[in-house]
N, C-alpha and C positions, 0 to 999 in steps of 0.2 A: 258333587260334581254336578256343573249343570247340563241340561241335558239341551240335545240341538235335534232331537232325533224323531223321525213320525214312526218307523218302521223299526221293527228286530228288540230283545230283548228291551225291557223299562231302565231307567240309571234315575237315579234319586237325586236331587241336587243337595249340593252339601255346603253350609254358611263359612266356612274356610279355606285358605287356598289345600292343597293335597301334600303332601310331605314326598321329598327325594321319595323317601324309603319305597313309600305305597307306588309312586310313583314311576316307581322300578323295577320294583314287582307286579305292577298290572301289565307293564310292556314282556314281560316272563312270561307269564299268561297269554298273551295275546300270543307270541309265539314259539308257544309249547307242540303247537301242532306240527311246525317245520320237524320236531324230533320224534319224529315217526319210522316203523321199518320198510314203506314205500320211498324214505329219500335216505337208501341206505345204498351206497358202491361198493364195488373192492375193486381197488388200483394200483398197479405197480407203482413200488417208491417210490421211485421216480417223475410220480406225478402226484405224488399225495404229499406234497411240504403244503402245509398250514390248513389240511386239513382237520377233523374233529377225533381221534378213536372213538368207531360205535362199543366194541366189550374190552374187556379187560383185554391182556393178551398174557397168556402164562409162557413162562420160559420152556422152549421144547428141547433145549438140553442148558447143561452149565455150564458157566464163562468164568472163567479159561475153563474146555473141556477137557485139558491135560493140564498135570502140572509143568510151567515154563519156566525159562532162565527169564532173571527183569534183567541181567543184564549178560555184558560179554566177558568172560572171564572160564571159570574152570571149574564141571559139578566136581563134586565131591564125596566121600561120607564123613561129617564132621567128625565122627568120634574116630577117625584114623589119623585124626591128625590132633600133636601133643599141643601143651600153650605156650612152646619153643619154637612152635613152627616145625616143617617137614618136607624132605625133598619128595616126590610122587614121580612115581612114572605115569610119563603119558598116554592115553589113549587114543584113539582113532578120533577127530572133533564129530562134534553134535552141532548141521548146520541146520536153520530154522525150518522146519515144517520135510524132517529127517526121523525117522523110528530108528532111537540107536539102538546099541547093544547094551546089554545091563553093565551096568561099569563094578570092575572087578576091584576087591580089597585093594589098600596101597596105591589105587593108580589115581589121575586126575584126566577128564575130559572135558577138551577146549569147546567152548559151546557159545554160538551169538541167540543176541536175545531174540526173546521169544519161542527158540526151540523147547522140543522134549526135552523135561530132569529125563534121561537114563534113569532105569527100574535098579535100586541097589543107592540113590545118590542121594541127599537130603540136604544141600544145601550149596550156594555157591560162590568162590572166592570173587572181583572184580578182577579182571585184568590186570586194571594199575596195582593193584594190590602183591601181584606176582613175581618172580621174580627168574626168568627176566620178565618183563614189564608190556612182552609182547607173544603172539602166538607162535608154536615152534611147533615144527615138523614132526609128525608120529613118525618117529622111526627109532628103530629097537635100541632100549638103552637111553632114550633120550629121559630128563627128569624136567621139573619147574617146581622152584623152592616155592611155599604155601602159605599166610600164618594161621592159626585157631581161628577157627570159625562158627558161630553159633549154629545149633537144627535149624532148619528152616531159612536160612539168610538170602537174601537174595531168589527164592524161588517163590511162582505166582500157584498157589491152589488153587484145585480144579474146587470151582463156585464159590469165589472168594469173591466174584463180582454179582456174580447171581444165580440160584441152583435152581437146575430143572425142576420144573411144576410149581416154581413160586412164582408173583406176578409181577412179568417186568414192565406193563404201564396200565393203567388204570385209563377205564373209559373216560372217555371227551379228552382225554391225555390233545393236546395241540402240537402235530405232527411237526415238531423244527427240524436239522437237519443233524443232531442230538438223536433224536428221538429213533428219528430212520436210520439212522445211522447202529441202533442198537436194534434194531428191526434185523435189519442185514445180517449186523452179528450172528443174533440167531437164526440165521437162513433163510429166512421169512422172505418168498418174493415179493407178494403182496398184501395189501392191509385193506380190511373192512372199514369205511370212514362215511364222517353224512354229507351228503352230496352238496355243493355249493347253492348258495343262498343268492336268488336270479334277483337284483332289487331294481324300480323300475322311480329312476329321481327325477320329479321335478320341480324346477324352479317358478317360482309365479313371477308374476307384475307388470304391469304396465309401464312401468316406469325401468328398468331393465332392460338391457342392451349385453349382448352375445360382445368379449373381447375382437378386436380385429374389425370394429363396425366404426364407423361416425357414431359418432357421442354427443346429440341434440342437445339444448338445453334445458335442465329437469331431468335428465335421466344419470342413470350410474352404469358402471361395467357388474356383469355378477361376477362372481366371488364364490356365492357357496356355492352352485355346480360344481369349478372346479376342486375349493377346499372340500365338499363332504366328496363327492368323486373318489379323490385320492386317500379320504378317512377310509370311506371301506373298501375301495382296493387293496388297504394295508390291512385290513380288517378280514380279507376273505372272501368276499361280496364278488359275486358276477354284476357289475351295475349297467346300467339302460338307461342312458340319459336321452331324451324328444327335443331337447333346446329348449327356450321358456315359453310358458304357457303368457295368453293376455291375462287380464281382468275378467274376463266375458265365462261367466257360470256353465254356462251350457258347452261350449268351447273347451273347456276343462275337462269338463267332465266326458263330453267324444275322446278326447286324449287319452283319459285315464279308460276306458274304457275297452280303446282301441290299440295302446301299447301296453295296460297293464295286463290282459287280459290270464297271460301263463304265465303273470312273476308270481316270485311266493309274498313278497312284498312293494309294499310304496311308497315313494317319502317320499314329501312338499317340504318347503321353504317360504317363507311367509303365507299372508294371507289365513292367521289364525287367532289374530287379536280382537278386541269387540270393533272396531275400527267402520266406517259406514262402507267399503270398499273392501270386507276381506273376502276373495275367491274361492279358497278353500272353504272356510265356511256357509260360503252360499252353493258352492259346488257340493257338499255333505249336505242340505239337507233334509233330503231322503233316504240317505244310509245310519245304520247306527254307531255313530260317531261322538263320541264324545269332547267340545272343546272344553279345557278348561286351563285352572290355574297353579301349578306346583310353585312353592313358596321357594325359589331356587331365583338366584340373580347374577348373571343372564341364563335369559331360559326360561321365565313365567310360564309364558301364552302354550301349550302345549293340544295338540289334539292325537285321538287313539281311538280307532276300531274296527271296523271293516271294510272295502268298498264294491259293493257286487264280491262279496265272500272273500275274498284278497286284504289280510293285514296292510291294514292302513297307518302309520302316523305321521302329524305332521308338523314338523320344526317352524320354531319362528325367522325369521325373513334377515334379521338384524346376524352377518356373518360371526361373530363370536358366540351368539345365540345358538344356533344351529351346530357348530362344530361342540361345541359344550353339551347341546344336549346328544349329540351321538355320544358323545364320551362317558357321560353322563347315565343313558338309558341304552341307546342300542347295541353298543359296543358289548355291554359289560354281558345285555344278556344273549347276544350269540356267546357268548364265553359260554360261560353258564349252560347253555341248552346245547352246542353245537361244538364246542370248544374248541372256537373260532379264536383267531389269534392276537399277542398283544392286548389283553386283560391290562390295564394299566395299574402297576407295582408301584402300589403306598410307599410312603417313606418319611422320615423325618427331617424338619429342618429347622435352623429359627434364623427365625425374621432382619433382617438386615436393610432396616427403614432410614438409612443415614446418620441415626444417632439425633442428638437435640431433641428429643422430646418426640420423635417423630409417633404416629400413630395408623394404625390401619381402624376404620371402622367399617363398620356392616347393620344392617336393619337386624333388630332382633328377632324376627321372625323366617327371618330368612334364610335358606346357605348359599353361601356367597363366594363364586368359583373364580378366581382372582388370575390374573396371568402371569408367571414370574420367570427367573434366571437362577438354575441351583450354581452353586458357588464351587470351585474347590474343598473351600473349609469349611463345606456344610451349611453354606446358609442360603438365602433366597432371596435375590431382590424384583419385587414387585417392577415389570413393568406397564406402562399406561394405567389409566385407571380403569375404572371399576364399569366404562362404556361397553356397549357392546357393538361399538363400528371400528371397532379401533385394532384393525387388521395388523397396521405397521407392527402393533407392539404385539400381538400376536404371535405374528414371527420371528419375535426377539426373543419367544421365551421359549421355553425347554420343559416345564412343568406347568402344572394345575395347582392353584393355592384353592385350599380348601376351607373356610369359614363356617362351622358350622352354623346350624340358627339356634338361639341363643346367647350367641356371641357378640358383643356390637362395639369393641375394642380390644383391638391388640397391640402391643407396647414393641422396640425395638427391642430383640433376642426372645422374642415369646419363640414356644416351640408350636409349628404347625403342621397340618397332613400335607402332603405336598402330592401329585401325580406326574411322574416323568410323562412326556410324549415323545 
């Protein structure tokens, strides 16, 4: 990698672009200090959605904690019922939440879904298989006709979901509704999680204007700020935005020092290439930051290091490039280290290039990331070209389509990896 630092650790130049895997690993290492014991907090379950679990959670009790009925029906001793069926005397009903009396031989107890199986019973006959097929009042002499049933039928046994002492959730798990529901089912009111990462997000460029303001000639509206803020919020980050920074390096430095002092991470967009007015490069001249090229299209130019000790990532300025950079590097690192939500699920799909000899081409030494739409039949159609400014095509996509380094051409029907957006 090419070094542009005058302070901090020495960096050695490399003669070739860094691979996607190498840069992803470097981002993980940059952010590893965020995974420390002083960045842990205990929250009520209602406030822990989207957070990463700090340690393994062992089940303090079994689920279910007692044998219970899977159906509305009759709790029985299966041995009491011959192959031809039998009439059994009806015992008092067993509603959910009650502690039933033992089941007497030759009897059946009306039981509700989730209710505790009475001692002595080993099966449940669903109500629709009974004659009559509705519950009768428990009156002396009343009987119900039931068919033969197997031991264990329609019984949820203790620990059939998870057993006391077993690992219920692994460290690093992202806590979604299902995981929080499990913790509640285990009787746990709170959970130890990693603190949310606060990121300072700065868009740069004299050519960029906030949406809603007049658009002078030669200017464009800022989409990067909204695009990345939304993606970061989705990934569980607490985002702080400062508006658009000018192309004055001293002003950018002052802004970062003022606004980034208590941030956990600084992310900028734009100003990281090799042009004459690359403000982020200029502002980082005295910081241990590397500006390098990753063998990826779009999103090749990248910045990585620290600014006044705060982890720093510099993404390219084109909107598709900055989102692809986030999805390829920052989101996976947060997921690996802190259990941040929505690590993209890799799927396989077949290219639909419209037939007629259509081809997808890619530079040999680059990992190309295209935008596409996954269809109900399992095929994926490309949206727009490879250019990094095509926001309309990005907005019409639901997947990222990956063409690995070394693959130069794909044909209609070829299989590719896609990441759901």
